[in-house]
N, C-alpha and C positions, 0 to 999 in steps of 0.2 A: 502494497499501497504507499507508493512512494508520494503522494500526495494528500498523507493525510498526519497527525500523532499521533496514534495511537499506535500501541507496543500490543497487543492482542483483540483478538475477536472472540469471545469465547461462548458454545454455542447456549440455547439455556428450552430446558423443558417449555410445550407451548402451554398457554392458558386451560387446554379441551384438556391435555393430557394428568395436570395438576387437577385440575377440578374430580376429574377422572376416576384418579386415586386415592382423593380426600374428598364425599361428595357430599352433598348436606342429606339427611335423615328429612323426614317427614316432618316429623319434629322441629327439627334444625329448620327446617322451610314455613313452615305454619310459623315458627317465634318471628324469623326475618321479616315478613308479610305481616304480621300482627304487627310489628316492634313500627315498623311504616307507615304503617294503616293509620296509629294513634299518632306518631308523629302529624301525617297530615293533616288530621281532626282538629288535633290542637292549632294549627298554621290556619286553616278555616274556622274557627272556630264554631268544630263543629261536638267540640271537651274541651270544658269551662280549664279544664288543667291546666299545670304550667311542665315546661320541662325540664331535666336538670343532666347539664353534658359531665359527669365526675367522674378522676381518671390518676393514674400518676399522667405525668408528661409523657412519658414515652415507656413502651414496655421492654426492658432487657432482662429481665429472669419470668418464663412463664413460668414458675414453680410462685413467686412471690403474685406472679398477676394473678392466677386463679385464685390462689389465700383471697386476694382483692374484693376479685370477681362474689366470689361466696358469699363475703360479709356483704358486699351493694346488695344483694338477689336478698338477702333478708331483710335489711331496710328498707328495702322496694315494697315488702309487705306491708310496712307501718305508714308507708308516705302514698302509696297509689291511688288515693280516692284522692288528693288533692296534685299530686305530682308525678312523673313519669322520671324514672331515671333510665338514663344512657351510661352507661361503660363508656368511657373514655381510654379506643384502644389504637394509638401512635404511632404505627413503625417506621413510618421517616420523619429525620428531623431536616429543616433546611437552616443552611450554617451561611451567617454574612461574608466569613472567610471560608475557616477549617472545622473541624470538629467529627467528635458523632454522628453519623450519620444516620441511625436508627437501625431497629434489629434487621431488618430485611438487608441494610446493604453491610454491616457488619455484627448476625450474630455472636459469635464468639469474641466478642470486646476486644480482638487483638489486633485489627487493623490488615487483616488477611482477607475480609474481603468477600465471605462465600454466599453468592446472592442466592443461588440458587436455594441450596438448604436452608438460607433468613427465609425466603417464600414459603418452605414449606413449613416452615416451623411455626412463622408467622401465620399460615392457614388454618393451619392446626388448632393452635394458637387460639381462632376467633370460632371455629367451631364448635371449639370445650365452652366460652362461655355462652355465646346464642343457645348452645343445648342447656344451659340453667333458665334459660328465659329473659335472657337480657338483651336490649337495644344493645347493638354497636354502632356504636360514633367511630370515624375515625379522621383525617388531612389527607384530604388526596396531593403525593407532592408528582411522585414521577405518574407522567400520563399514561404505562403502560399495565401499572400495579392493578388501577382499579377488573381489569381482564379476567389479573388472577384472585381479586378475594373481594368484588362491586356485590355478590352475590349473595356476602353473609353482612354486611352493610345495611342498617335500616337510617343513618344519618350522618351527611357528609361532609368537611369544613373543606373551604381553600383559605388559603390561610391571607395572611396581610400580604407579603412576599409575593405573592399567585396571582390574587385578584387579580391582577390589572394585566394579566399574561392571557391573551385571545385564545389561545391553547387550552389555556383549562378552563374559561368559559365555554369551551364548545365541548369538549369533552362530559363538564356539568350538562350540558345540554341534555345528552343522552343515558344521563344515569338517573336508575330508577329507584333511590330514596331521596328526600327532602338534601338539596342543599346549602350550606349558609356561608357567604362572605363576608368575610373579615375587615373594618376599613383600614385604611393605606399604613405604615409603621411610622407617619405625621400625622397619623389623623383623622387623614382625608376621606371622609366617607364616598365623596361624588363616584371615585372609581368602583366602591363596592354597590352602591344602586346603581353604573351603568353595568358590572357585571352579573348581578339577577337580572335587570332587563336583557342583558344576550345572550344568556343562559337560560330564557324564559323561551328564545325563540329556535326554528330551526335548524339545525347547520349541518353542511356536508366537509369533511376536510380527510384527510391524509391518517390512520393510523394502522390496527394491528387489527388481525379477525379470530378466533377462537383458537381456530388452528397455529397459529403465530408468525401469519402469512401478510405481508405488506394490504394492507385494503382502504376502500375508500367507504366510509362510517359517514351515515343519513341519521338523522336526531329528528322529532318530532320537538324537541325542547321542555322545561323542565319548569312545569308551571310553582313548584313550593321553591322555589328561594329567597330567601330572607338575609338579614342583614346582624353582625357581628360586630359591637362596641366594644372593642378591645383596648382604647384612650392612644393615643400618639404621641411617640419622643417622651417625653415625660411627662404630658399632660393625661391626665384620664376621662374621658368622657363619658361616664355612668351616670352624673347626673340629670336632676331634674332639666336644666335648662340644652345641657345634651341632647337629650333622649329627645326631648319638645323639638330640636332643630332636625335632626333623625326623621323625625315621623314625616316633616316638616318635609325634608326633599322623600322621601319615599312618595308620600302624597301625590309633590308637585309631578311625579313621574308616571301618575300611573297603577304605579302598585299597593300590595296592601299594607300596614305598617307594623311587619313585620319586624322583631326587635329582640335579639339576644343578647345580654349580657357577659363577657368577658371577665369575670373577677379576678382575674390573674394581670399577667404581663404589665401593661403601663397604665392598666386602671389598677393597678396596686404598687405600681414604679419596683414591679419585682421582686416586693416582698410578700412572699408567702403569708404571713401572720395577718398581713393588712385584706387579704380577702373576705376576712369577718365584717369588715367594716362595711367593704361596699356590699356585699349582699343586704348587712343591712339595711342601706339603702334606698337597694331595691326594693327592699320587700316592700319599705316605706311605701313606696311610690305605686306600688300593686294594692297593697291594701287601700290608699289614699283614691283610687281606682282607675291607676293607668289600665290600659285593655292591649296595649303594644307590647307591651313585656312580656312577651311570653315562652325565655327560658334565662335561665344561666348556664353557665360554666365555670367548673373549677377542675386548680390541679392538686390533687390529696391523693396520696399514697400509707403505705401502712405505719414508716415515719416521716416522721421532721423531718424538713430540709432535702437536702443534697449533698451528693459526695464525689472524686475523683474519680474515677477509674485508675485502682491500683495495677500493677505489674502483674500482682499473684491477686487473681481474681478469686481466690480463697476470704480475703482479706476486704469483700465486698462487704455491706452492712445492706440486712436482710429486708426489703420493702423499701430500698430509699431510695431516692431518684438518683441517677446520673447526667440528668438535661436541666431543667428546671426546678428549682427550690419547691417543694408541696408542700401541706398541709398534714399533720396523723390522718386516724384513723378517728379516732376520739375527738377530734375536734369537727369533724367532718361530720360524726355521725352526731353529734350534737349542733348544728350552725343545719342540718337538712333535718330534723325532727322540730327543731323552734321554727324554722320558716313554713315549713308543715300547718303544724298551731295556727300560727296569724294567719294565714291561705284558708284553712278551717273554718278560726273566726271571723273574717272577712266576707266565706262565703254565704253562713250564717246571717251576719247581718246584712247584706244585700239578700236575701231570701225574703225576710222577716223585714225589713224598710217599710212601711207605710205610704203609697204613695197616693197625696195630698184631693180631696175631689172637687173639682172644678165649680 
């Protein structure tokens, strides 16, 4: 390859081969579809609940990840009347410069980049989570990954660095799950509004088919796009004024004002402990009657904080993030139970409110 700077091109199994070797059972398929339908109903206001995307910043240890999933499944039973919990299962991590790119790219955490192994293990992990009855939420960074994993995802996120990407908008237009677009890293929400509009339209573009061959993909458009406010630079945008401005921008574009607040990232100044303050403010807005705030996102793990990847992987702290810092499980449980209690109270109050006679 004299005209390229590649050192090698290694073959990869096709999406069809992987999905055949690790198929969906009838139960898993039903769980995925129910998760998507529930999210769609919330976005269409057919379901009065809110949803919460909760989980580790990234998955690096499937054992700890399943431990977390089982805890989240148990918590779901306690709040399902007012909250739909979706487990955050992120296998791809965008990097400003360099760093660990996620479990698919480097599953052994040692820069050997066993990508095919990572894809197989990622699919198996999603199958296990879906078997529990939890909807899976994932960020799509690589445009090929959805062909391998998309049938297991109930909620898809397009990150702040890729929301402006035409190819990600095209790909999103063909996904079966609702798609959330984050505002830009500088806080600009217009690129996300434009992305929602673009993804709602049909597209034709180059991609790959199930057999791994280059194909022309044609889509119908995705009508369940929505906005995630994650803050920008050092400025949060979860407050009442920022939410009102976002509602207005969506309305001007002819879109439904569906907004999710990311309690992490710039909204918490990357301090995981501040996520509880962001959530408190969001719940206060909902209690005050806001209808556009349909969901929240929390970065949470079994243990609090984050750690660097040690040369001796046996020294990794169990259930602790190796990317962004997270709140611990006990704090997560308290926050979600308190949110659910307030939502129940608000729902009961609204139902009992008497309308004055004319």
